[in-house]
N, C-alpha and C positions, 0 to 999 in steps of 0.2 A: 504493500500499499504505499509506503513511503511518505507517511504522514507527517506534517510538521510536530515534534514534540515539544515540551515546555522548556526543553533545553535548547531549542532552535529559535526562541525567543530573543530579541534583544535584551539586555539587563533589563530587568522589571523593577530595579530600585527606584522608589518614588515616583513610579509609573503609573498612570489609572488604568486599571485593566477590567475590560468588559467580560465578564464570566457568564457565558450562556449555560445555565443547569437545568436539569430535569426534576423540578419540584412539584411536580404534578402528583400530589400523594392523595390517599383517601381521605375524605374529611366527613365526619358526622356530628351534626350540630356544632360547626365552627371548632371541632377539635380534630387533631390529627390521628387517624387509627393507626398508621404505620409510617414511622420516620425513615426508613429504609433508603428512599431516593435523596432525602437531606444528608444522611450519613455517607452515603456512596460518593458525594462529592466533596468530602473533608480532605481526602489526601491531596487532591488539586489545591483545594482552599488554602491548606498549611503550606505546601510548597510555596505559593504566590506570597503567603505573608511573611513566610520564613526569609523571602527573597526580597522583601521590602516592598511589595506591592502594596496599591490602595485599591481595592477590589469591589467593583459593584456588579453583584449577581443580577440576572434577569431569567425569567421563567414564564411558561404558562401554567395556567391551572383551570382544568374543566373545559367546558365549551360555552363560553358566555356569549358567542357570536358577534364580537365584533363590538359590543359597548359594555360599560361598566355595569357590574352585578354585584352587590355587596355579598351574593353566595359565594362567590369565586374571588373574593379579595385573599390576597397573599398574606393578609394580618397573623393568622395561625402561623403560618411557615416563616415569617419574619420573626416572630418569638421564639421559636424552637432555634431557628438558624442563631440567634444571638446568644443562647445557651450553648450550643455546641461550636460555634466559631465567632465570637465577639469582634466586633470592628468591621463586619462585611455589611455593607449597603444591599438593600433589596429592592429593586422596582417594583412597580405596581403590574398585574397581571398582563403580559404582552397581549395576550387575545382581548382585553377591552378596547383595543384600537384595531379596525377592521385592516388596517396596512400591514399589519403581522402575516396574518394567512394569505393576504394578496401579494405578499412580497414586494410592496409598495417603496420604491427608492427613496422616497422623502421620509418615510418611516425609518429605513435603515440610516438616513441622514440624522435623524434625531436620536438614535441610538447610540451611535458612534462620538456624537458630538461631545467633545472635551476627553474622549478616552485615546489613550495610547497604544493599548495592546488587546488583544481578544482571544480569548480561550473559549473553546466549546467541549464542554464536558456532557453535552445532552443527548446520549446515544438513542435515547427513546423517542426522540424527535428529529432524528438525523434523516428519516425518510421522508421529511416534508420539506418541499422547497419553500420554506417560510423566511420572512425579512430577518430574523435574528439567527437563522442557521446558515443560509447562503449568501447575504449581505455583507457581514463585517470583514470575512476574509478578503473582498475585494477592495477593501478600503484601508484596513490595519494589518500590521504583522500579526500572524495568527498561529495557534497550536492547538492539537488535540489535549484534551485534560487526561489525567491517568485514567479514568474511568471508561472513557471512550475509547482509548488506546487500546485497553485491555479488552474491552467488548471485541474490537476488531482482531485483535491478536487470537482470541478463543474461537471466535466464530469462524474467523479465516480457516484456522486449524482445522475444522471440521470439514471444510471445501477442500483443504490442501491435501493432507496426508493424515487423516484418522486411523487411529488404531484398530485394526479389525478384529472381530466383525463389528462394523458399524451399523447399529441400529437406531432408528427414530421412531418414536411413538408420537402421533398425531391425535387429537382430539377437537373438543369445541364444537360448535353447533353447525358451521355451515363449510360444506366442502367446497363452495364457490371461492370462499376467501383463501382458499390453500391449494387450488388446483395448479398455480404457477410453483410454487414451491414443492407441491410433490412431483410435478415433472422434472424439476431440476435435482431433486434429491434421489430419485429413483436411479439416475446415472451414477450416485457414489454409494448408496447404502446397500448393505447386505440383506437388511428386512426393514419394512415399513409397516409398523403396527398401527392399525386404525380403529379408534374408539369414539366415544362422545356421540353428539348427534350427527355428526357428518359420516358415522358409519353406515346409516340407515340409505344412504343413497346408493351406497355401494353394495348392500345387501340386494336392494332392489334390482341393481344392475345385473346382478347373479340370479335373478328371477325369484327373489324371495318376497314373501309378504311381509310388510312392514306395520300394518295396522294403522294406527293413528301417529305414529312416530314420526318425528321432523324428517321431512323429504324435499329434495329439490328434483323436481321431475325434468325440468330442462337441462339437469346436469347428469342423469342417467346416462346417456351416450357417452360422455365425458368419463365417466366412473368404469363404464364398460371396456373403454379402450386401454384406459391405465391397467385394467386387471388383466388384457390380454398382451399388453406390452411387456409387462412386469414379470412374468413367469410366475414364479413361486415367492416372488419377494413381498408382496403385501399379504399381510395377516390380518384377517377381519375377526369379529368376536364369533364364538360359538354357542354363547348363551346370553340372554338379556334379562335384565331386572325391568319389569313393566308394571305400569298401573292401569287399573280396569276403571270403569265408569263410576263404580261406587267407592273409588280410593283404595280397592283390594289391590295389594302388591305381591306380585309372585315372579319366579323366574321362569322364564318361557326358554324354547330353542330360539334357532334363528328365523323360524315362521311365526310371525306376531299376530295374533289374532285381531280380526277387525274389532274396533272399540277399546283395544288397548295401545299404550303407548310406551314405547321404551323410553328409561330415563337413566339407565346406568348397564355397564357391562355385568355380566353374571359371574358366579365365582369361578366357572370353570376358565371363562375368558381371562378374568383376573390372574390366575394361576399361570395360564400359559403365556399372557403378556409378561408377567413377572418373571418368569423363567427367560424369556428372549432378553430382558433388561440385566437380569444378574449374568447372564453368560457374555454380555457384549465387552468388545475392549474399548468402544466409545459409544455413548448413547445419549440422545438428544431427545427432550422430551418437550412438547408445547401443544397445550390444550388438555383440559380434563376428560376423564372417562365418563362422567355423567354428571348430573345435577347435585354436586357435591355440598353445596350448602344446604341440603336437605339431607338429614342423617339416614333416611331411608335409601338415598341413591348416592351414597359417599363411598360404600365399600370399594368400588372399583379404583377411584382416585386415590384413596387411602392405600389400597394394597400397592399401586404402582408408585406413590411415594415413597413407601417403605422399600420397594425392590431398587429404588433409585440410591436410596441411602446404603444398600447392602451390595451393591454393584461392586464388581472387583475393576472394572474399567473407569474410564472418564467419563464423568458426569455432567451433563449441560442441561439446564432448564432455560427454555426458551422465552423468560418472560411471563407476562400477563397472567391468567389464572392459575397457570401451573405454579407460578412464583407463590401465589396466593397460598395453594393447595399445600405445597411442601412446608409454609410457614404455619399454616393451621395443623398440619399433623406432626408437627415438631421436628422437622428432619432437615430443615433449611441448611443449617450448618453443616450437615453431612453430603452436603451435594458441591463438587468440585467448583462449579461456576453458575450462579445464578444471573440470568441475563436481568437488566433493568428495562429492557426493550422488546415488548411483545410484536407489535407490527413492524417494527425496525429490524426485528432478528430476522423474522420471515422474508421480508425483502432483501435482506442482506444475503441470506441463504439462497435465494431466487436468482438474484442478481449479481451477487460478488460486490456491490458497490452501493452507495447509497448519496442523495444530492449534497448532505452534510460532509461527507467525506470528500468529495469530489471539488467542493469549495475549498475545504483546506488545503487541497492539494495545489491549487492554485493561487495561494496566498503568495506575496513577494518574496518570504522567507522562508518559504518551502524548499526540500531538497531537491537539487536540480533547477531551481528558478533562479 
């Protein structure tokens, strides 16, 4: 990638540094539920402070749609940041201005006004060509923060030379969101394990009835093609935990009766998927196996979380709900890398690059420029 690193910046002593962080933390009643994304920026912040920089951080939070909304105020983040890293200024929510998502040059000008250097540590937003991501590197000497650089190193390793066998587990709701990354990963993985709501479109592509389960009829042909092209690489559930109209819950096979909705993989599938994970040399997991927020449908995701913790190979969580799951089930500290970028992780794995990374490589101080 040859991204400019912090060491590639001009001496930051007494310089104003604009730090694009990803402080898009979960909030409930204006209180932070999980401060992982704030803590993840601390290595970069500390390096800058130790080198005498005056740091102004900026981030988005939620989806305020281009106008100020007190619900998405950065105040809770500002309070927590002041506890973890005193002396850091924090701008108000970038998405309070429509110029952020529109990549408006005038908004970029306002962001960089008075700043000397730029550091991007927001991997979770690096797939967005937004003003704060792609604008500053064209105006200021720039660098990747420690978190962003590590994300690229780890995920790039999955694309380059993963230790075999390389197993990927994909879940979540929609197969349409992941078709591109599935195509890309099938060229690299030894096994692609599919659960969650997206498995039902694959099961339908094999001719199975899926009852009232989540289904994308317009993607059945895509799934059929992937199954045909992949040989035996794709592993689908062999049983499903489903709920009937009277809220009755039972385990069924892969022929789901009318009126029943699949909401988790079954115990047989959980055991089979776990075996694939624990035997892997490298394993990537993105997306839950079921509706794990409900304890009745959490067993599959719980089993995968513990299999990831027990795996002998190098384990990577591709952000998003999978990161929430390993945290909920108490095994996050046993995973080798928990990515801070859900959509960004998938887009990087699909394309091998992101708009934010491309912008950094074009900075005036980047290696080779």
